[in-house]
C-alpha positions as CSV (number, residue, x, y, z in Angstrom):
1,M,24.8,-46.1,39.1
2,Q,23.0,-46.6,35.8
3,Q,24.8,-50.0,35.2
4,A,24.0,-51.0,38.8
5,L,20.3,-50.4,38.1
6,I,20.6,-52.5,34.9
7,D,22.3,-55.3,36.8
8,H,19.5,-55.2,39.3
9,L,16.8,-55.4,36.6
10,L,18.7,-58.2,34.8
11,G,18.7,-60.2,38.1
12,S,15.0,-59.6,38.9
13,P,13.0,-62.7,38.0
14,P,9.8,-60.7,37.1
15,V,11.7,-58.3,34.7
16,N,14.1,-61.0,33.3
17,G,11.1,-63.3,32.7
18,L,9.6,-60.7,30.3
19,A,12.6,-58.9,28.9
20,G,15.3,-61.4,29.2
21,T,18.7,-59.8,28.7
22,R,17.2,-56.9,26.6
23,I,17.9,-54.3,29.2
24,R,20.0,-51.5,27.8
25,P,21.4,-48.1,28.8
26,A,20.2,-45.0,26.9
27,M,18.7,-46.6,23.8
28,R,17.2,-49.9,22.5
29,G,19.6,-52.2,20.7
30,Q,19.2,-52.2,16.9
31,N,18.1,-55.8,16.8
32,D,16.2,-55.9,20.1
33,N,12.8,-57.5,20.0
34,T,10.2,-56.5,22.5
35,P,9.6,-56.5,25.3
36,C,12.7,-54.7,26.3
37,V,13.8,-52.0,28.8
38,V,15.9,-48.9,28.4
39,V,17.5,-47.2,31.5
40,T,18.5,-43.5,31.0
41,L,20.1,-41.2,33.5
42,I,18.3,-37.9,33.2
43,S,20.2,-35.9,35.8
44,S,22.5,-36.4,38.8
45,V,23.2,-33.9,41.6
46,P,25.7,-34.6,44.4
47,A,24.4,-34.0,47.9
48,Y,26.1,-31.5,50.2
49,H,26.4,-30.9,53.9
50,L,28.0,-28.2,56.0
51,S,31.5,-29.6,55.3
52,G,31.1,-29.8,51.6
53,Q,30.1,-32.5,49.1
54,S,28.9,-35.8,50.7
55,D,29.3,-39.3,49.2
56,L,25.6,-39.3,48.2
57,A,23.9,-38.2,45.0
58,E,20.3,-37.8,44.0
59,S,19.6,-38.9,40.4
60,R,16.6,-38.8,38.2
61,V,16.3,-42.0,36.0
62,Q,13.9,-42.8,33.2
63,I,13.1,-46.4,32.6
64,D,11.3,-47.1,29.3
65,C,9.4,-50.4,29.0
66,W,8.8,-51.3,25.4
67,G,6.2,-53.7,24.0
68,T,4.5,-54.7,20.8
69,N,1.2,-53.6,22.4
70,A,0.1,-51.5,25.3
71,S,-0.7,-54.4,27.5
72,E,2.8,-55.9,27.1
73,A,4.5,-52.5,27.8
74,R,2.3,-52.0,30.9
75,G,3.0,-55.6,32.2
76,L,6.7,-55.0,31.9
77,A,6.4,-51.6,33.7
78,R,4.6,-53.3,36.6
79,A,7.4,-55.8,36.8
80,V,10.0,-53.0,36.9
81,K,8.1,-51.1,39.6
82,V,7.8,-54.2,41.8
83,S,11.5,-55.0,41.4
84,L,12.9,-51.7,42.6
85,P,13.1,-51.6,46.4
86,K,12.1,-48.4,48.3
87,Q,14.3,-49.4,51.3
88,P,18.2,-49.3,51.2
89,W,19.9,-51.9,49.0
90,S,23.2,-52.4,47.2
91,R,24.2,-53.7,43.7
92,S,27.5,-53.7,41.8
93,G,29.3,-51.6,44.4
94,I,26.6,-48.9,44.6
95,D,24.6,-48.3,47.8
96,F,21.0,-47.2,47.1
97,G,19.1,-45.3,49.7
98,G,15.9,-46.0,47.8
99,T,14.2,-45.7,44.4
100,F,11.0,-43.6,44.4
101,Q,8.7,-43.4,41.4
102,I,7.8,-39.7,40.6
103,G,6.1,-40.1,37.2
104,E,4.6,-42.4,34.5
105,R,3.4,-41.9,31.0
106,Q,2.4,-44.0,28.0
107,S,3.2,-43.4,24.3
108,F,3.9,-45.2,21.1
109,E,6.0,-44.9,18.0
110,G,5.3,-46.0,14.4
111,D,3.1,-44.8,11.6
112,T,1.0,-48.0,11.2
113,P,-0.4,-50.4,13.7
114,S,1.7,-53.2,12.4
115,A,4.9,-51.2,12.9
116,R,3.9,-49.6,16.2
117,L,5.8,-50.1,19.4
118,H,4.2,-49.1,22.7
119,R,6.1,-47.6,25.6
120,V,5.6,-46.9,29.3
121,S,8.1,-44.4,30.6
122,L,8.7,-44.5,34.4
123,D,10.6,-41.7,36.2
124,F,12.4,-42.4,39.4
125,R,14.2,-40.3,42.0
126,V,17.1,-42.4,43.2
127,W,19.4,-41.7,46.2
128,H,22.7,-43.5,45.9
129,S,26.4,-43.5,46.8
130,N,28.5,-41.4,44.6
131,P,31.9,-43.2,44.3
């Protein structure tokens, strides 16, 4: 599911236009310039019905949008939010029931302004098939 989300973002013109191919799972690439995106699976819980486990799961995903300044990070975050459909969609063999934003926060890393990287962290609840 995480790779399907990455594939979707790579194929999204608004996101790709800003981050290019710098969209990674779990952590930024050592040589990645900004802007870039990191997609992290926080939790995943299979759904159940009266007969047992279904083929659906509910996952919480954090998408970090990195930039050299706050404006760049916020612009990338807007592009990510626009690119994730709330209605059902499919990508890379995974069926998504929807992606719903449940949180957002801003932060930065680095001791000096010249070494500082800004981040917007977006949290999503994602319903998807669980192959």
